[in-house]
C-alpha positions in Angstrom: 77.4 128.4 51.9 79.2 125.0 51.6 82.3 126.4 53.2 80.3 127.9 56.0 78.6 124.6 56.7 81.9 122.9 56.6 83.4 125.4 59.1 80.4 125.0 61.5 80.7 121.2 61.3 84.4 121.4 62.0 83.9 123.6 64.9 81.2 121.4 66.3 83.4 118.3 66.0 86.3 120.1 67.7 84.0 121.2 70.5 83.1 117.6 71.0 86.7 116.4 70.8 88.3 119.0 72.9 87.1 117.6 76.3 88.1 114.1 75.2 91.5 115.3 74.2 91.9 117.2 77.4 90.9 114.2 79.4 93.4 112.0 77.5 96.1 114.5 78.2 95.2 114.6 81.8 95.2 110.8 81.9 98.7 110.7 80.3 100.0 113.2 82.8 98.8 111.2 85.7 100.3 108.0 84.3 103.6 109.8 83.7 103.6 110.8 87.3 103.0 107.2 88.4 106.0 106.2 86.2 108.3 108.8 87.8 107.2 107.5 91.2 108.0 103.9 90.2 111.4 104.8 89.0 112.1 106.7 92.2 111.0 103.9 94.5 112.3 100.9 92.6 115.1 98.7 94.0 118.6 99.3 92.7 120.5 96.1 93.6 124.3 96.1 93.1 124.1 92.9 91.0 121.5 91.9 88.4 121.1 90.2 85.1 122.6 91.9 82.1 119.5 92.6 80.0 115.7 93.0 80.2 114.7 92.1 76.7 116.2 91.5 73.3 116.4 95.3 72.7 116.9 96.6 76.2 119.6 96.4 78.8 117.6 98.0 81.6 114.0 98.6 82.5 114.5 102.3 81.9 115.8 101.5 78.4 112.6 99.5 77.7 110.5 102.4 78.9 112.3 104.9 76.7 112.2 102.6 73.6 108.5 101.6 73.9 107.0 104.8 75.5 105.1 102.5 77.8 103.3 104.0 80.8 101.7 102.3 83.8 97.9 102.3 83.9 96.0 105.0 85.6 95.7 103.2 89.0 93.0 105.6 90.1 90.5 104.4 87.5 91.1 100.7 87.2 89.4 98.4 89.7 91.0 97.4 93.0 90.9 93.7 93.7 92.5 93.4 97.2 91.9 89.7 97.4 93.0 87.0 95.1 90.9 87.3 91.9 88.2 84.7 91.5 88.8 82.8 88.2 85.1 82.2 87.9 84.1 85.9 88.0 84.1 87.8 84.7 85.0 91.5 84.9 85.9 91.4 88.6 85.7 94.8 90.2 83.3 95.9 87.4 80.6 93.6 85.9 81.3 90.8 88.5 79.5 88.2 86.3 79.7 84.6 87.6 80.9 82.0 85.1 78.1 79.4 84.8 78.5 78.0 81.3 81.3 76.4 79.3 80.9 79.2 76.7 81.6 81.8 79.5 84.6 79.7 80.7 86.1 79.6 77.2 85.7 83.4 77.0 87.3 83.8 80.4 90.2 81.5 79.3 90.9 83.7 76.3 90.9 86.8 78.5 93.4 85.1 80.9 95.6 84.3 77.9 95.5 87.8 76.7 96.3 89.3 80.1 99.1 86.7 80.9 100.8 87.6 77.6 100.4 91.3 78.3 101.6 91.3 81.9 103.7 88.2 82.6 105.0 86.2 79.6 105.0 88.5 76.6 103.9 87.4 73.1 105.4 84.4 71.3 105.2 82.8 67.8 102.8 80.3 66.5 104.1 76.7 66.4 106.5 76.1 63.5 105.3 73.8 60.7 108.7 72.6 59.6 110.1 70.7 62.6 112.7 68.1 61.8 114.7 65.9 64.2 118.2 64.4 64.0 119.5 61.7 66.2 123.0 62.9 67.2 123.9 59.8 69.3 122.2 56.6 70.6 123.2 54.0 73.1 121.7 51.5 75.5 122.6 51.4 79.1 121.0 48.8 81.5 118.2 48.3 79.0 117.4 52.0 78.6 117.8 53.6 75.2 119.5 57.0 75.5 119.3 59.3 72.5 120.7 62.8 72.0 118.4 64.5 69.6 118.5 67.9 67.9 115.3 69.5 66.7 115.5 72.2 64.0 112.7 74.5 62.9 111.8 78.1 61.9 113.1 80.1 59.1 115.9 78.2 57.3 115.8 75.8 60.3 117.9 78.2 62.3 116.2 77.6 65.6 117.2 74.4 67.5 116.4 72.5 70.6 118.6 69.8 72.1 116.8 66.9 73.8 118.1 63.9 75.7 115.5 61.1 75.6 115.5 58.0 77.8 113.2 55.1 76.7 112.7 52.2 79.1 112.6 48.6 77.9 109.4 47.4 76.4 107.1 48.2 73.5 105.2 51.1 75.0 103.3 53.2 74.5 105.0 55.0 77.5 103.9 57.9 79.6 106.4 60.8 79.4 108.1 62.8 82.1 109.6 66.0 80.7 111.9 68.3 82.6 114.7 70.7 82.1 118.4 70.0 81.3 119.6 70.4 84.9 117.0 68.0 86.2 118.4 64.9 84.6 118.3 63.1 88.0 114.6 63.7 88.1 114.2 61.9 84.7 116.3 59.0 86.1 113.7 58.3 88.8 110.9 58.6 86.2 112.5 56.0 84.0 112.7 53.5 86.8 109.0 54.1 87.3 108.4 53.1 83.6 108.2 56.6 82.1 110.0 57.8 79.0 112.2 60.6 80.3 113.0 63.7 78.3 115.2 66.6 79.2 115.3 69.7 77.0 117.9 72.5 76.7 115.8 75.2 78.3 117.6 75.8 81.5 120.6 77.8 82.8 122.9 74.8 82.5 122.1 74.5 78.7 119.8 76.9 77.0 119.1 76.7 73.3 116.1 78.9 73.7 118.1 82.1 74.3 118.6 82.4 70.6 114.8 82.4 70.0 114.6 86.0 71.1 116.9 87.0 68.2 115.4 84.6 65.7 111.8 85.9 66.4 112.4 89.6 67.1 108.8 90.6 66.5 107.7 89.1 69.7 108.3 90.6 73.2 108.5 87.3 75.1 110.4 86.8 78.3 113.2 84.3 78.8 110.9 82.0 80.8 108.3 82.1 78.1 110.9 81.3 75.4 112.0 78.3 77.5 108.3 77.2 77.8 107.9 77.6 74.0 110.9 75.3 73.7 109.1 72.8 75.8 106.3 72.9 73.3 108.7 72.0 70.5 109.7 69.0 72.6 106.0 68.0 72.7 105.9 68.4 68.9 108.6 65.8 68.7 106.9 63.4 71.1 103.8 63.5 69.0 105.8 62.0 66.1 106.6 58.9 68.2 104.3 55.9 68.2 105.9 54.7 71.4 104.5 57.7 73.3 101.2 57.6 75.1 100.1 61.1 74.0 97.4 61.3 76.7 100.1 61.0 79.4 102.7 63.8 78.9 103.9 65.4 82.1 106.2 68.4 82.7 107.9 69.2 86.0 110.4 71.8 87.1 112.0 73.3 90.2 112.6 76.9 91.2 112.7 79.0 88.0 112.0 75.8 86.0 108.8 75.5 88.0 107.8 78.9 86.7 108.5 78.0 83.1 106.7 74.7 83.5 103.5 76.6 84.3 103.9 78.8 81.2 104.4 75.7 79.1 101.3 73.9 80.4 99.1 76.9 80.3 99.7 77.4 76.6 99.8 73.8 75.5 96.9 71.5 76.3 98.9 68.5 75.1 100.8 68.7 78.4 98.4 66.7 80.5 100.1 67.0 83.9 102.3 69.6 85.5 104.3 69.8 88.7 105.7 73.1 89.8 108.2 72.8 92.7 109.5 75.7 94.8 108.8 78.2 92.0 108.2 81.0 94.4 107.1 84.3 92.9 106.0 83.5 89.4 105.5 79.9 90.5 103.2 78.8 93.3 102.7 82.3 94.9 100.1 84.9 94.1 101.7 88.2 93.2 99.4 89.8 95.7 101.1 88.0 98.6 104.7 88.6 97.6 105.0 92.1 99.0 107.5 92.6 101.8 105.1 91.9 104.7 104.9 88.3 103.4 108.7 87.8 103.2 108.5 86.4 99.7 110.4 87.7 96.7 108.4 90.8 95.7 107.8 91.9 92.1 110.3 94.6 92.6 112.9 92.3 94.1 112.5 89.7 91.3 112.5 92.0 88.3 115.4 94.1 89.8 117.6 91.0 89.8 116.2 88.5 87.3 115.4 91.2 84.9 114.4 89.1 81.9 112.5 86.2 83.4 109.2 87.9 83.2 107.9 90.7 81.0 109.0 94.2 82.0 105.4 95.3 82.2 104.8 93.5 85.4 106.9 96.1 87.2 104.0 98.5 86.8 102.2 96.6 89.5 105.0 96.7 92.1 103.6 98.0 95.3 100.1 98.0 93.7 99.6 94.3 93.2 95.9 94.7 94.0 95.5 96.6 90.7 96.5 93.5 88.6 93.5 92.3 86.7 94.8 88.7 87.1 97.1 86.8 89.3 99.1 83.6 89.3 95.9 81.6 89.8 94.6 83.0 86.5 97.6 81.5 84.7 97.2 78.2 86.5 93.5 78.1 85.7 94.5 77.8 82.0 96.0 74.4 82.8 92.6 73.1 84.1 91.2 70.5 83.7 94.7 68.9 83.1 96.4 67.7 86.2 98.4 70.3 88.3 100.3 69.9 91.5 101.8 72.7 93.6 104.8 71.8 95.7 107.2 73.6 98.0 108.6 73.7 101.5 106.6 75.1 104.4 109.7 76.6 105.9 111.7 77.6 102.8 113.1 81.1 103.3 112.0 83.6 100.7 110.2 81.1 98.5 108.1 78.6 100.4 105.2 80.5 102.0 102.6 77.7 102.5 99.8 80.1 103.4 100.2 81.9 100.1 100.4 78.7 98.1 97.3 77.4 99.8 95.4 80.5 98.8 96.2 79.6 95.1 95.2 76.0 95.7 91.9 76.9 97.4 91.1 79.3 94.5 91.8 76.7 91.9 89.6 74.1 93.6 86.6 76.2 92.3 87.8 75.9 88.7 88.5 72.2 88.9 85.2 71.6 90.6 83.4 73.6 87.9 85.1 71.5 85.2 84.3 68.2 87.1 87.9 67.4 87.7 88.6 68.0 91.4 90.9 65.0 91.6 93.2 66.6 89.0 94.4 69.3 91.4 97.0 68.4 94.0 99.3 70.0 96.6 102.3 68.6 98.4 104.2 70.8 100.9 107.4 69.3 102.3 109.6 70.6 105.1 113.2 71.8 104.9 115.1 74.1 102.6 114.9 74.9 98.9 116.3 71.7 97.4 114.3 68.5 96.9 115.4 65.0 97.6 114.6 61.5 96.2 111.7 61.1 98.6 110.1 64.2 97.1 110.7 63.0 93.5 109.2 59.5 94.3 106.2 61.3 95.7 105.9 63.3 92.5 105.9 60.1 90.5 103.3 58.6 92.9 101.0 61.6 92.1 101.6 61.2 88.3 100.9 57.5 88.5 97.6 58.4 90.2 96.7 61.0 87.6 97.5 58.7 84.7 95.6 55.8 86.2 98.7 53.7 86.6 98.5 53.2 90.4 96.0 53.6 93.1 98.2 55.2 95.8 96.5 57.0 98.7 97.0 60.8 98.4 96.2 63.6 100.9 96.1 67.2 99.8 97.1 68.3 103.3 96.7 72.0 104.1 98.5 73.7 106.9 96.0 76.7 106.8 92.6 75.0 106.4 90.6 77.8 108.0 87.6 79.5 106.4 85.1 81.8 108.0 82.2 79.7 106.8 83.8 76.6 108.2 84.5 78.3 111.5 80.9 79.5 111.8 79.6 76.0 111.3 82.1 74.4 113.8 81.8 77.0 116.5 78.1 77.4 116.2 78.5 81.1 116.9 76.2 83.9 115.8 75.4 87.4 117.0 72.4 89.8 117.0 73.8 92.8 115.2 71.0 95.0 116.5 72.7 94.7 119.9 75.8 96.4 118.6 75.2 100.1 118.2 76.4 102.1 115.3 79.8 103.7 116.1 81.6 106.7 114.7 84.3 105.8 112.2 86.9 107.4 114.3 85.9 106.9 117.9 89.0 108.2 119.7 88.1 109.4 123.2 89.3 112.9 123.7 87.4 113.7 126.9 90.1 113.3 129.5 87.7 113.2 132.5 86.2 109.9 131.4 89.2 108.4 129.7 90.0 105.8 132.3 86.4 104.5 132.1 86.4 104.6 128.3 89.7 102.7 128.2 88.3 100.0 130.4 85.3 99.6 128.0 87.7 99.4 125.1 89.5 96.5 126.8 86.2 94.7 127.4 85.1 95.1 123.8 88.5 94.0 122.5 88.6 91.0 124.8 85.2 89.9 123.4 86.4 90.4 119.9 89.5 88.2 120.5 87.3 85.3 121.7 86.9 83.3 124.8 90.3 82.6 126.2 90.3 79.2 127.9 91.3 79.1 131.6 95.0 78.5 132.0 98.0 78.6 134.4 100.7 81.2 134.5 104.2 79.9 133.7 106.9 79.6 136.2 109.6 82.2 136.3 112.5 81.9 133.9 115.4 80.5 136.0 117.9 79.7 133.3 118.7 80.5 129.7 120.0 77.9 127.3 122.0 77.4 124.1 119.6 74.7 123.1 116.8 75.3 120.7 113.9 73.6 119.0 115.3 71.2 116.3 113.2 72.9 113.6 115.3 76.0 114.1 118.4 74.1 113.1 117.5 74.4 109.4 115.8 77.8 109.6 117.5 81.1 108.9 117.5 82.5 112.4 119.2 85.9 113.1 122.9 85.8 113.9 124.4 88.8 115.7 127.9 90.2 115.6 128.0 92.3 118.8 126.2 90.2 121.4 125.0 86.8 122.4 121.8 84.8 121.9 120.4 82.6 124.7 117.1 80.7 124.4 114.1 80.4 126.6 113.5 76.7 126.2 111.9 73.7 127.9 111.8 72.8 130.6 111.7 76.4 131.6 109.7 77.9 128.8 107.6 81.1 128.7 103.9 81.1 128.6 102.4 77.8 127.4 105.7 76.1 126.7 107.0 78.7 124.2 110.5 78.9 122.9 112.1 82.3 122.5 115.5 83.8 121.7 117.0 86.6 123.7 119.7 88.7 122.1 121.7 90.9 124.4 124.8 93.1 124.1 128.1 91.9 125.4 131.6 93.4 125.8 134.8 92.0 124.3 135.0 89.5 127.1 131.6 88.2 126.4 130.0 89.7 129.6 126.6 91.4 129.4 126.5 95.1 129.0 124.1 96.7 131.4 123.2 100.2 132.6 124.5 101.6 135.9 121.6 99.9 137.7 122.9 96.5 136.4 119.9 96.1 134.1 119.2 96.5 130.4 116.2 97.7 128.4 114.6 95.2 126.0 112.5 95.3 122.9 110.1 92.4 122.1 110.1 92.4 118.3 107.2 90.6 116.6 107.7 89.3 113.1 105.6 89.8 110.0 103.5 87.4 108.0 106.4 85.1 107.2 106.6 81.3 107.1 110.1 81.4 108.7 109.0 83.4 111.7 111.8 85.5 113.3 114.5 85.1 110.6 117.7 86.5 109.4 116.0 89.5 107.9 116.2 90.9 111.4 120.0 90.7 111.6 120.7 94.4 111.0 117.9 95.6 113.2 119.0 93.4 116.1 122.7 94.3 115.6 121.9 98.0 115.7 119.8 97.6 118.9 122.5 95.7 120.6 125.0 98.4 119.7 122.7 100.9 121.6 122.6 98.7 124.6 119.1 97.4 124.1 118.3 93.6 124.2 115.9 92.0 121.9 113.5 89.1 122.6 111.8 87.4 119.6 109.9 84.2 119.0 107.7 82.5 116.4 104.0 83.4 116.7 101.4 80.7 116.3 101.0 79.5 112.6 104.5 80.7 111.6 108.1 79.5 111.8 108.5 76.4 114.0 104.8 76.8 115.0 103.1 76.3 111.6 101.7 72.9 112.5 100.5 74.2 115.9 98.1 76.6 114.1 96.5 74.1 111.7 93.9 72.7 114.1 93.7 75.7 116.3 90.0 76.4 115.7 89.1 72.7 116.1 90.8 72.8 119.5 89.6 76.3 120.5 86.5 77.1 118.4 85.5 80.1 120.5 88.9 81.7 120.8 91.0 83.3 118.1 94.5 83.0 116.8 95.0 86.7 117.5 93.9 86.1 121.0 96.5 83.4 121.3 99.2 85.7 119.8 98.3 88.4 122.3 98.5 86.1 125.4 101.8 84.8 124.1 103.1 88.4 123.8 102.0 89.1 127.3 103.7 85.9 128.5 106.9 87.2 126.9 106.6 90.3 129.1 106.1 88.2 132.2 109.1 86.0 131.2 111.4 89.1 130.8 110.2 90.5 134.2 111.6 87.3 135.9 115.1 87.9 134.6 117.2 89.9 137.0 119.2 91.7 134.4 116.1 93.1 132.5 114.8 96.6 133.4 111.1 95.9 134.0 110.2 99.5 133.5 111.7 99.5 130.0 110.1 96.5 128.3 109.0 97.8 124.9 107.3 96.1 122.0 107.8 96.6 118.3 106.7 95.0 115.0 106.1 95.4 111.3 102.9 94.3 109.5 101.4 91.3 111.5 103.9 91.9 114.3 102.9 95.5 114.5 99.2 94.6 114.7 99.8 92.0 117.4 101.9 94.5 119.3 99.2 97.2 119.0 96.5 94.9 120.4 98.7 93.6 123.1 99.8 97.0 124.3 96.1 98.1 124.3 95.5 95.3 126.9 98.8 95.0 128.7 99.8 98.1 130.9 103.2 96.6 131.7 104.4 97.4 128.2 106.4 100.6 128.5 106.0 101.7 124.9 105.2 100.6 121.4 106.8 101.1 117.9 105.0 99.8 114.9 105.1 100.0 111.1 102.4 99.2 108.5 100.3 97.7 111.3 96.7 98.9 110.8 94.0 100.7 108.9 90.7 101.7 110.4 88.0 99.0 109.7 84.7 100.8 110.1 85.1 103.0 107.1 87.6 100.9 105.1 87.3 101.4 101.3 87.1 98.7 98.6 90.7 99.3 97.9 91.8 97.3 101.0 91.0 94.0 102.6 89.3 95.7 105.6 87.9 93.5 108.3 88.0 90.4 106.1 91.8 90.4 106.3 91.3 89.2 109.9 88.1 87.3 109.7 88.3 85.6 106.3 91.8 85.9 104.8 94.2 85.1 107.7 91.7 83.7 110.1 93.0 85.8 113.0 89.8 87.3 114.5 86.8 85.3 113.2 84.2 87.3 115.2 85.0 90.4 113.0 83.4 88.5 110.1 79.9 89.0 111.7 80.3 92.7 110.9 80.9 92.2 107.1 78.6 94.8 105.5 77.8 96.3 108.9 81.3 97.6 109.6 80.0 100.7 111.5 78.8 98.3 114.2 82.2 96.9 115.0 82.5 97.4 118.8 86.1 98.4 118.8 88.4 99.5 116.0 92.1 100.3 115.7 91.7 104.1 116.6 90.3 103.1 120.0 93.0 100.5 120.5 95.7 103.1 119.8 94.0 105.4 122.3 94.3 102.7 125.0 98.1 102.9 124.7 98.0 106.6 125.8 99.8 108.1 127.6 102.6 105.7 127.0 105.2 106.4 124.3 104.0 105.4 120.9 105.7 105.4 117.4 103.6 104.8 114.3 105.1 104.5 110.8 102.5 104.4 108.1 103.8 104.5 104.5 101.8 106.8 102.3 101.4 104.2 99.5 100.7 101.2 101.7 98.1 99.3 99.6 96.7 97.5 102.7 95.7 100.8 104.3 93.4 103.7 103.6 95.9 106.4 104.1 93.4 109.3 104.5 91.7 107.3 107.3 95.0 106.6 108.9 95.8 110.4 108.8 92.5 111.1 110.5 93.2 108.5 113.2 96.7 110.0 113.9 95.3 113.5 114.1 92.7 112.4 116.6 95.4 110.5 118.6 97.6 113.6 118.6 94.8 115.6 120.2 94.4 112.9 122.8 98.1 112.9 123.7 98.2 116.7 123.8 95.1 116.8 126.1 96.9 114.3 128.4 99.9 116.6 128.5 102.2 114.1 126.8 102.2 115.4 123.2 105.9 114.5 122.7 105.2 110.8 123.6 103.6 110.3 120.2 105.8 110.0 117.1 104.2 109.6 113.7 106.0 109.2 110.4 104.5 108.7 106.9 107.2 108.1 104.4 106.4 108.3 100.7 106.8 104.6 100.0 105.0 101.3 99.5 104.5 98.8 102.3 108.1 98.2 103.2 110.0 98.0 106.4 113.0 99.8 105.0 116.5 100.3 106.5 115.6 104.0 106.9 112.4 103.1 108.9 114.3 100.7 111.1 116.9 103.4 111.9 114.1 105.8 112.8 112.5 103.2 115.0 115.8 102.5 116.8 116.4 106.3 117.1 113.0 106.7 118.8 113.6 103.7 121.1 117.0 105.0 122.2 115.4 108.3 123.1 112.6 106.7 125.1 115.0 104.4 126.9 117.1 107.4 127.9 114.1 109.2 129.6 
């Protein structure tokens, strides 16, 4: 009887466990498939660092050794926007932080997630630190000491410091930085700070040995260097001449990244400056994908393989699945002082829009902690390197934070838009009841009423773009010039091998005094290559969301087009490249218009300008673009019939039925501030008067190429499929089925070399017709 009861109980337990075990196996299989996909799609650069961790040479080695799998992306929350540091369980519980107890709990959660995804784990502080002065001298009244710290088991771990103590009794504020920034410390000393540089940099790195000395931790190189900075603080705390309430750390580029780690995990560091840290520095990971022209997760971990924890690669292409972001790391620094600094036009690492998203997010945290004055931002112009004027400004800010001076300070933002602010300043509102509910996919397929429907689409689209102020058409382009805007002189503009570039410049600009660059094919004598009619086709290519506007990333595309006899016109859109400043006060100047509306009339002005050039074939003016450029091109072509055809990549997702996985209409009304009026339909998306499916329909019957990557996290791919199937029916009913080309590669949101070649191939075919 006892055995029988035991058997029945065992069977009952197994019956309960079996579904759980099956579900666990299913979950594991899904995650294994995600892993295979990541390995297939990851970058494979020809050169990269020689290891990933203490135990692993490559990411695949780490996967094999640890058995790690990516999360099941289908079951974890999507957070398409920057996570709110004051929301607990975002995407699930969504509980607002209102008490200090909740904030402390949130801080612990952030620390746990940062260690898991970004930094790796690291040891507790050693208890046996000892210091030896290796050398000491005085130069111009400054005491210069070379010091070696020893700690850990048998004092095997070391950290070399060089300490600069100014004349006087102290106590002195301290400016800490890395070994290769000795010049930074020099300026700090002149300002009355004790300077300290530590051997946690490429030029001299004592911290590399920590990985071997503490093998039970899976920390990254940058976290090991940050932990070294903590040991420097340990030493400072033994000195009576140090003002322990005024210890600052600053770093540039990769040293900016490690400075954030250092300050996030050591509250004794009371002020932090991160300068041009890029990805892992001032940028949110969510805005490092290719459409933003910053170093993506995949780009960074493929080349700087050990800077961050290998686990971060699981979120490459699916950044919206990260439970935290870089603002979560920075929130750990609050309420200590923090300044974000970079260049507004630095290529690949200075996106001011992305940095300002972090800054704006952090203002909530600093406000909550009653320390709004402790958060700063300073965006310079120029390239990656800083100069003495920047360092003096850093010291000004530190003097303000430490109460040493009362300098004026302006946390100037280039992108100061918010939907709430726009509504207040414009005074606009709408009656939603006057906007009828629309089908999610409202593509007109009734050919007999198409012309009338297309006109209605134009009217609705024109309203959505805002009230364009009255203006004058530009004069015809009479001459092209070698001159260009001075800002372009330090920007990475495209350079071609098989053609020439001439510029549309004042005093003969296009549109409202716009500069543009026209690249055209030439023969070996430098003469233009044209078709038999003496003219050449042209592609207006519109850039992505990039602070450098049209830049050298377009080199290969332009070269290939010139080789096929197709000219290329490109220019900076408002808010980007040389026109960043122009966009800052746009909505104060034109409260009832929109930036997208301005981008569209600029693109139409480019068409007009090309038509005035006698060597351009006016019947073969095409428009192309990726990401933002594709979206602008789509809207422009929906309104401008003179555009012969359109090629776009990763340019849209339907808005009326957008899922919570994507930004939806808020991308345009709230995030980028491109079409404010769309924000009125937040929560009532089915009342949007015109959506991308109808805009695409307005391009018919003209040639259209759409590339929509299957794994584009900014688009609901199933909805895109439905749109393209409806569009295909429309083109077929109009008898031009072959004028529509749609490709959906199995990739993330990238504008790959293969995609570019397909776009060129399509364009060549259309030009030949």
